[in-house]
C-alpha positions as a Markdown table, in Angstrom:
| # | Residue | x | y | z |
|---|---|---|---|---|
| 1 | Met | 17.9 | 7.3 | 73.4 |
| 2 | Gln | 19.5 | 4.6 | 71.3 |
| 3 | Leu | 21.1 | 5.3 | 67.9 |
| 4 | Thr | 18.3 | 3.4 | 66.2 |
| 5 | Glu | 15.7 | 5.6 | 67.9 |
| 6 | Leu | 17.6 | 8.7 | 66.8 |
| 7 | Ile | 17.6 | 7.5 | 63.2 |
| 8 | Ser | 13.9 | 6.7 | 63.4 |
| 9 | Ala | 13.1 | 10.1 | 64.8 |
| 10 | Ile | 15.1 | 11.9 | 62.1 |
| 11 | Gln | 13.5 | 9.7 | 59.4 |
| 12 | Thr | 10.0 | 10.3 | 60.8 |
| 13 | Thr | 10.6 | 14.1 | 61.0 |
| 14 | His | 12.0 | 14.2 | 57.5 |
| 15 | Ala | 9.0 | 12.2 | 56.1 |
| 16 | Tyr | 6.5 | 14.4 | 57.8 |
| 17 | Thr | 8.0 | 17.7 | 56.9 |
| 18 | Gln | 8.6 | 16.6 | 53.3 |
| 19 | Gln | 5.0 | 15.6 | 52.9 |
| 20 | Phe | 3.9 | 18.9 | 54.4 |
| 21 | Ala | 6.1 | 20.8 | 52.0 |
| 22 | Ile | 4.6 | 18.9 | 49.1 |
| 23 | Gln | 1.1 | 19.7 | 50.2 |
| 24 | Gln | 2.0 | 23.4 | 50.6 |
| 25 | Val | 3.5 | 23.5 | 47.1 |
| 26 | Asn | 0.4 | 21.8 | 45.7 |
| 27 | Val | -1.9 | 24.4 | 47.4 |
| 28 | Ala | 0.3 | 27.3 | 46.1 |
| 29 | Leu | 0.3 | 25.9 | 42.5 |
| 30 | Thr | -3.5 | 25.4 | 42.7 |
| 31 | Ile | -3.9 | 29.0 | 43.8 |
| 32 | Arg | -1.5 | 30.2 | 41.1 |
| 33 | Asn | -3.3 | 28.3 | 38.4 |
| 34 | Trp | -6.7 | 29.6 | 39.4 |
| 35 | Ile | -5.4 | 33.2 | 39.5 |
| 36 | Ile | -3.8 | 32.9 | 36.1 |
| 37 | Gly | -7.1 | 31.5 | 34.8 |
| 38 | Phe | -8.9 | 34.5 | 36.3 |
| 39 | Tyr | -6.5 | 36.9 | 34.6 |
| 40 | Ile | -7.0 | 35.3 | 31.3 |
| 41 | Val | -10.8 | 35.4 | 31.5 |
| 42 | Glu | -10.7 | 39.0 | 32.7 |
| 43 | Tyr | -8.4 | 39.9 | 29.8 |
| 44 | Glu | -10.7 | 38.1 | 27.3 |
| 45 | Gln | -13.8 | 40.0 | 28.7 |
| 46 | His | -12.3 | 43.4 | 29.3 |
| 47 | Gly | -8.9 | 43.6 | 27.6 |
| 48 | Ser | -8.2 | 46.8 | 25.6 |
| 49 | Asp | -6.0 | 44.9 | 23.1 |
| 50 | Lys | -8.7 | 43.6 | 20.9 |
| 51 | Ala | -6.3 | 42.8 | 18.1 |
| 52 | Met | -5.7 | 39.4 | 19.7 |
| 53 | Tyr | -8.4 | 36.8 | 19.9 |
| 54 | Gly | -8.7 | 33.2 | 21.0 |
| 55 | Asp | -5.7 | 31.0 | 20.4 |
| 56 | Gly | -3.6 | 34.0 | 19.4 |
| 57 | Val | -3.7 | 35.3 | 23.0 |
| 58 | Met | -2.7 | 31.9 | 24.4 |
| 59 | Lys | 0.2 | 31.5 | 22.0 |
| 60 | Glu | 1.5 | 35.0 | 22.7 |
| 61 | Leu | 1.2 | 34.5 | 26.4 |
| 62 | Ala | 3.0 | 31.1 | 26.2 |
| 63 | Lys | 5.7 | 32.7 | 24.1 |
| 64 | Arg | 6.3 | 35.6 | 26.4 |
| 65 | Leu | 6.1 | 33.5 | 29.6 |
| 66 | Lys | 8.2 | 30.6 | 28.4 |
| 67 | His | 10.7 | 31.3 | 31.1 |
| 68 | Ile | 8.1 | 30.1 | 33.7 |
| 69 | Lys | 8.2 | 26.3 | 34.1 |
| 70 | Gly | 4.8 | 24.8 | 33.3 |
| 71 | Ile | 3.5 | 27.6 | 31.1 |
| 72 | Ser | 2.4 | 26.4 | 27.7 |
| 73 | Val | -0.6 | 27.0 | 25.4 |
| 74 | Pro | -2.4 | 23.8 | 26.6 |
| 75 | Gln | -1.7 | 24.7 | 30.3 |
| 76 | Leu | -3.0 | 28.3 | 29.8 |
| 77 | Tyr | -6.2 | 26.8 | 28.5 |
| 78 | Arg | -6.4 | 24.5 | 31.5 |
| 79 | Phe | -5.9 | 27.4 | 33.9 |
| 80 | Arg | -8.7 | 29.3 | 32.1 |
| 81 | Glu | -11.0 | 26.3 | 32.3 |
| 82 | Phe | -10.0 | 25.7 | 36.0 |
| 83 | Tyr | -11.1 | 29.2 | 36.8 |
| 84 | Leu | -14.3 | 28.9 | 34.8 |
| 85 | Cys | -15.2 | 25.6 | 36.4 |
| 86 | Tyr | -14.5 | 26.9 | 40.0 |
| 87 | Pro | -15.2 | 30.6 | 40.2 |
| 88 | Gln | -16.7 | 30.0 | 43.6 |
| 89 | Ile | -13.3 | 29.3 | 45.2 |
| 90 | Phe | -12.6 | 33.0 | 45.2 |
| 91 | Ser | -13.2 | 33.4 | 48.9 |
| 92 | Thr | -10.9 | 30.4 | 49.7 |
| 93 | Val | -8.2 | 31.9 | 47.5 |
| 94 | Leu | -8.6 | 35.2 | 49.1 |
| 95 | Arg | -8.5 | 33.7 | 52.6 |
| 96 | Ile | -5.3 | 31.7 | 51.8 |
| 97 | Leu | -3.6 | 34.8 | 50.4 |
| 98 | Gln | -4.5 | 36.8 | 53.5 |
| 99 | Asn | -3.3 | 34.0 | 55.7 |
| 100 | Ile | 0.1 | 34.1 | 54.0 |
| 101 | Asn | 0.2 | 37.8 | 54.8 |
| 102 | Tyr | -0.1 | 39.4 | 51.3 |
| 103 | Gln | -0.6 | 43.1 | 51.7 |
| 104 | Gly | -3.0 | 45.2 | 49.7 |
| 105 | Val | -5.5 | 42.5 | 48.6 |
| 106 | Asn | -8.4 | 44.1 | 46.9 |
| 107 | Arg | -11.5 | 42.3 | 48.2 |
| 108 | Lys | -13.6 | 43.0 | 45.0 |
| 109 | Lys | -14.4 | 39.8 | 43.0 |
| 110 | Thr | -13.1 | 41.5 | 39.9 |
| 111 | Gln | -9.6 | 41.6 | 41.3 |
| 112 | Pro | -8.8 | 38.7 | 43.6 |
| 113 | Ala | -5.1 | 39.1 | 43.5 |
| 114 | Val | -4.3 | 42.6 | 42.4 |
| 115 | Met | -1.2 | 42.6 | 44.6 |
| 116 | Leu | 0.3 | 40.0 | 42.2 |
| 117 | Met | -0.2 | 42.1 | 39.1 |
| 118 | Pro | 2.7 | 44.4 | 38.2 |
| 119 | Gly | 1.9 | 48.1 | 37.9 |
| 120 | Lys | -1.3 | 47.9 | 39.9 |
């Protein structure tokens, strides 16, 4: 093997694995966004804290979750809309979560990612 071949092999390996990592991050963020949307919709429909409605919920969520990059009032609305537009991807989300070996996944549609919720 020549030095130029070694350099080419390293560059090709780096480019391939970097692209793979980007794809995996995109998948993970898509799943995260869908699950957050699910949680928001479930809270709106069944939450016991009825003192907060509409934009007040989103503002409070954004305020309390400001330490998480990418969480803002507009993003929370987008997560909610994403879930509402694509509720049928539940089985895909569940399969992916199972494939990455999360334990304790509740298979009922009302709780797709219960293992991600603290205190459950």
